[in-house]
C-alpha positions in Angstrom: 4.9 -8.1 -17.2 3.2 -9.4 -14.0 6.6 -10.8 -12.8 7.3 -7.5 -11.0 4.1 -8.0 -8.8 5.7 -11.0 -7.1 8.0 -8.7 -5.2 6.0 -5.5 -5.7 7.9 -3.5 -3.0 11.3 -4.5 -4.6 10.0 -3.6 -8.0 8.8 -0.2 -6.9 12.0 0.6 -5.1 14.2 -0.3 -8.1 12.1 1.4 -10.7 9.8 4.4 -10.4 10.3 4.9 -6.7 14.0 4.5 -6.4 14.3 8.1 -5.3 12.7 7.1 -2.0 15.0 4.1 -1.5 17.7 3.4 1.0 20.0 0.4 0.2 21.7 -1.1 -2.7 21.5 -3.8 -5.4 20.5 -6.6 -3.0 18.1 -5.0 -0.6 16.2 -1.8 -0.2 13.7 0.0 2.1 11.7 3.1 1.8 12.9 6.1 3.8 11.2 5.1 7.1 9.7 8.6 7.5 7.7 7.9 4.4 6.9 4.1 4.6 8.0 1.1 6.6 8.1 -1.3 3.6 11.3 -3.0 2.6 12.4 -5.9 0.4 15.3 -8.1 -0.6 16.0 -8.9 -4.2 15.5 -12.6 -3.5 15.9 -15.1 -0.7 19.7 -15.7 -1.2 21.8 -15.4 1.9 23.6 -12.4 0.5 20.3 -10.5 -0.1 18.9 -11.4 3.3 22.1 -10.2 5.0 21.8 -6.9 3.1 18.2 -6.6 4.2 19.3 -7.1 7.8 21.9 -4.4 7.4 19.1 -1.9 6.6 17.2 -2.5 9.9 18.4 -0.7 13.0 17.9 -1.8 16.6 15.4 -0.6 19.1 12.0 0.3 17.7 13.0 0.1 14.0 10.6 -2.2 12.1 10.0 -3.0 8.5 7.1 -4.6 6.6 7.9 -7.3 4.1 5.3 -8.1 1.5 5.7 -10.6 -1.3 4.2 -13.5 -3.1 6.1 -16.7 -2.0 7.8 -17.5 1.2 9.5 -14.8 3.3 12.9 -16.0 4.5 14.8 -14.3 7.3 18.4 -14.4 8.4 19.2 -15.4 12.0 19.7 -11.7 12.9 16.0 -10.9 12.2 12.7 -11.9 13.9 9.2 -11.7 12.6 7.0 -10.0 15.2 3.8 -10.8 13.2 3.0 -12.7 10.0 -0.2 -12.7 8.0 -1.5 -14.0 4.8 -2.8 -11.4 2.3 -4.0 -11.2 -1.3 -2.9 -9.0 -4.2 -5.7 -8.1 -6.5 -5.5 -6.6 -10.0 -8.3 -4.8 -11.8 -9.8 -7.0 -14.5 -13.0 -5.1 -15.4 -13.2 -1.3 -14.6 -16.3 -0.5 -12.5 -18.4 2.7 -13.1 -18.5 5.2 -10.3 -21.4 4.8 -7.9 -24.4 7.1 -8.0 -23.5 9.6 -5.3 -23.4 13.4 -5.2 -20.3 13.7 -3.0 -17.5 15.9 -4.5 -14.0 14.5 -4.8 -11.1 16.9 -4.0 -7.4 16.5 -4.5 -5.7 16.5 -1.1 -2.7 18.8 -0.6 0.0 19.5 1.9 -2.4 21.6 4.0 -4.6 18.5 4.5 -1.8 16.3 5.9 -2.9 16.7 9.5 -6.4 15.6 8.8 -5.2 12.7 6.6 -2.9 11.4 9.3 -5.6 11.7 11.9 -8.1 9.8 9.7 -5.5 7.1 9.1 -4.7 6.8 12.8 -8.5 6.4 13.5 -9.3 3.9 10.8 -6.0 1.9 10.4 -6.0 1.4 6.6 -2.4 0.3 6.8 1.0 1.9 7.4 0.6 5.7 6.9 2.8 8.6 7.9 2.6 12.3 7.3 5.0 11.8 4.3 3.2 8.8 2.7 1.3 11.1 0.3 4.7 11.9 -1.3 4.5 8.5 -2.9 1.5 9.4 -5.0 -1.7 11.4 -5.3 -4.4 11.3 -2.7 -8.1 12.3 -3.0 -10.8 12.8 -0.5 -14.4 13.7 0.2 -15.3 16.5 2.7 -18.6 16.5 4.5 -19.7 19.0 7.1 -16.3 20.7 6.9 -14.3 17.6 7.7 -12.4 14.9 5.8 -14.9 12.1 5.7 -13.0 9.6 3.5 -9.8 9.3 1.4 -7.9 7.1 -0.9 -4.7 7.3 -2.9 -1.7 5.5 -4.4 1.3 4.0 -2.9 3.5 1.4 -4.7 4.3 2.4 -8.2 6.2 0.1 -10.5 6.5 -0.4 -14.2 3.0 -1.0 -15.6 1.2 -1.0 -12.2 0.1 1.4 -9.5 -1.3 0.4 -6.1 -4.5 1.9 -4.7 -4.0 2.3 -0.9 -5.0 4.3 2.1 -8.7 3.7 1.5 -10.6 4.7 4.6 -13.8 6.3 5.8 -14.5 8.1 9.1 -16.9 5.9 11.2 -19.5 8.7 11.2 -19.8 8.6 7.5 -19.8 4.9 6.7 -22.6 3.5 4.6 -22.5 6.3 2.1 -20.4 4.4 -0.5 -17.5 6.9 -0.1 -14.8 4.2 -0.2 -16.4 2.8 -3.4 -16.5 6.3 -4.9 -12.9 7.1 -4.1 -11.6 3.6 -5.2 -13.2 3.8 -8.6 -11.9 7.4 -9.0 -8.3 6.5 -8.1 -8.5 3.5 -10.4 -9.6 5.7 -13.2 -6.7 8.1 -12.6 -4.3 5.1 -12.7 -5.8 3.8 -16.0 -5.6 7.2 -17.5 -1.8 7.2 -17.3 -1.6 3.7 -18.8 -1.1 1.6 -15.7 -3.1 -1.3 -14.3 -4.6 -0.6 -10.8 -3.8 -3.2 -8.0 -4.4 -3.4 -4.3 -3.8 -5.5 -1.3 -6.1 -6.9 1.4 -5.7 -9.4 4.2 -6.9 -12.8 3.2 -9.3 -12.9 6.1 -10.9 -9.6 5.3 -13.7 -11.2 3.3 -15.8 -8.0 3.3 -13.1 -6.0 1.7 -12.3 -8.7 -0.9 -16.0 -8.9 -1.8 -16.2 -5.2 -2.2 -13.1 -5.1 -4.4 -14.5 -7.9 -6.6 -17.6 -5.8 -7.1 -15.3 -3.0 -8.3 -13.7 -5.3 -10.9 -10.7 -6.6 -9.1 -9.7 -10.3 -8.9 -7.1 -12.1 -6.8 -3.9 -12.4 -8.7 -1.9 -14.1 -5.9 -1.7 -14.7 -2.2 1.0 -12.7 -0.6 2.9 -13.1 2.7 3.2 -10.2 5.1 5.6 -9.9 8.0 6.6 -7.2 10.4 10.3 -7.7 11.1 12.8 -6.3 13.6 16.4 -7.0 14.5 16.8 -9.8 17.0 17.8 -8.7 20.5 
């Protein structure tokens, strides 16, 4: 069952999130207005050529994310590459002792959600990213103080993503509160929660371990564009 996690983006785009996919049987990408992630079925020349065909010129970029090496055809360049980790929940963690109220975020909240993501940089986030799954937040003093939600959704697994806290409200365990809440929502529908972190982000990895997550695999990340 964990085989799909090796190419989680591909698995999502060919199963539960195929409605958001552009492409065909060898390579797919999310509608770029929703998410910049893309994937090839494998590293065969045919699949990589199909991936290249999905990327336009100019400012078009895609994010590749997978366990194992990322291969590219001659027509594509990697602007950046980084090592990450994929972590799966092994032991559910109880919610922290805090009195903050969690609210479901709706269409009316998109402006605040986008502004918070732009400020805190939790990863690729657009005004349409919440279409991929539910998002929840904590409001303090009339503003969105923190949020977290779901992104990749494949058979048996759902990713926790977009975890971020406004700098003025850090230290209140809001990220922990929301992460455990989202994980509980995922478990309630029968899936295993998983998430990603950069391998060098030791603070985040330590936090996720406290929440019951363990590293399942290292993953490679690349931001890719068409070669000039």
